[in-house]
N, C-alpha and C positions, 0 to 999 in steps of 0.2 A: 637423553634430551631433558632439559629442564622443564619443570611443571608449567612455568609461565609461557614458555615457547610452545609447549604442547597445547595449552589452552588457546593460545593465539591461532595456532594451526587449525584447531577444531572450529573456532569461530570463522576463520577464513574459508574453510572447506564448507561449512554449513551455509555461509553467506553465498558462496558460488552455487550451491544446490538450490537455495531459496530464490536466487536470481533466475536460475533456469526454470524453476517451478512457476515463478511469477510470469515469465515469458509464455510458458505453456498454458497457464490459466487465462492469460490475456488473449492468446490466439485461439483457444478452445472454442469459445462462442463469441462472435463479433456481430453485433446488431448495428448496422449503419444508422447514423443520426442525421438530422437535418443540417447540422452545422459542420458537416463533413468529418466528424469524428466517429466513434463507435462505442457502444455499451459493451462491457466485458466483465469477466469474473476475476481479473487480476488483483483488484483491491482486497480480495480474500487473503492472498498471500502477502500483500503489502502490510496489512495489520499484523498478521502472524509473525512475519519477519521482525517487526518492531518489538513485539512482546517476547520473542525468543532471543533476539540478538542485540537489542538496544538501538540507540539512535544512529550510531556510526556504522556498524556492520549491517544492521537491519535497514537503515536508510540507503546504504550502497546497494544492497540486494534489491530493494524495492525500486529504486531509481533506475539502476542498470537493467534489470529484468524487464521493466515496463517500457523503457526507451528502446530496448532491443526489439520488443514486440512491435512497436511503432515502425521501426526501420524495416523489419521483415514484412509487415503488412502494407508497406507503401505509404504510411502516414509520416513520412520523413520530416515534414515541417513541424509536426508536433513533438518529435523526439527530444529536443533540448528542453522544452517546457515540461514535458513528462518526466524527464530525469529529475528536475528540480522539484516539481509538485509532488511526485511520489516519495522522494526522499524527505520532503517536508512533512508529508502525511505520516511517514514512519516515525519521525522525530516527535511529532505531536502525539501519536498513539502511545509511544513509550512514556513520555513525560506525564501525560494526563493519567495514564494507568497508574504509574508509580505514586503520583500525588494522591489520586482518589483511593487507591488501595490502602492507604494509611488510615482512612476514615470509614471506608465501607468494606463489605465483603468483596471477593474478587470478581464475581459475576457482574454486579452493578458497575464496578470500576471499569471492567473490560467493555461493557456496553457503552458507557460514557466515552471511553477512550476511542472506540470505533466511530461513534457519532462525530466527535471532534475531528478525527482524522478525515472522515468523509466530508465534513464541512470545509476543511482545508482544500480538498480536491475540487469541490464544487466552486469555491471562490477562486482558486487558482486557474481553473480552466475558463471561468467566466472572464477573468481579467485578461488571460491570454487571447481568448476569442475576440474581445474588444480591441486589443492591439492588432491582432492578425488581420481582422476584417475592417478595422477602423469604424466600428459601429457598436453603439451601446445596445441597439436592438438585437443584433446577432449575439452579443454577449449574454443578454437576457434569455435568448432562445436556447442557449446551451444549459441553462440551469435545470429545467425539468428532466432532461435526459440524464444529466449527471446526478440528480437526486435519486433517480431510479437505480442507477449503477451503485451509488453510495449506499442505498438501503439494502440492496442485495449483498454488497461486499461486507457491510457491517454485520448483517444477520448471519451470513455463512461463516465469516471469520470467527465470530464469537462462538457459534455452534461447534465448529470444528475444534477450536481450542478447548472448549469446555468438555466436549465428549471424548476427544482423542489426545490432544497434545499435553494437557495438564496431567495426564496419567503416565506419561513417559518419565522414567526415573531421572532425578536431577543429575546423576552422574553421566547420563547420555547427552543431554543438552547442556550448553554452556550456562 
């Protein structure tokens, strides 16, 4: 097998595993919210998938895993928006990290990356809630709960990456 196809297979396999892990983290703890959504830990893996796999494979893992959790949980109406929002979060996390890491150490770059990623989530779900419920007030109601989820997701993803994942040898991860 050629090295390029081996690397592609490794990325695809890891993307599938991270999609499954995103689903599990999203389903693990679900706190219902007033706007008929739920607060969860899935963003932890969304950011990690971006940092490990990049915008394409990481975005696919993040979007598919999160949308699958919505389908399993009965939040079917959210699944298409979740697919797009979580993939966009991963892309933002990847690009912001790589840009910031050129000027800063990796920890501050990763923190900024996670914050921007979570801002994409908060904005995305506020816009979606506005369209879904036809109400700017409902859209605004979704912001505090998503800020809580975002803060937890950013903190846990940065912590897990810095304490565990960055110590994994480069030959193991793509």
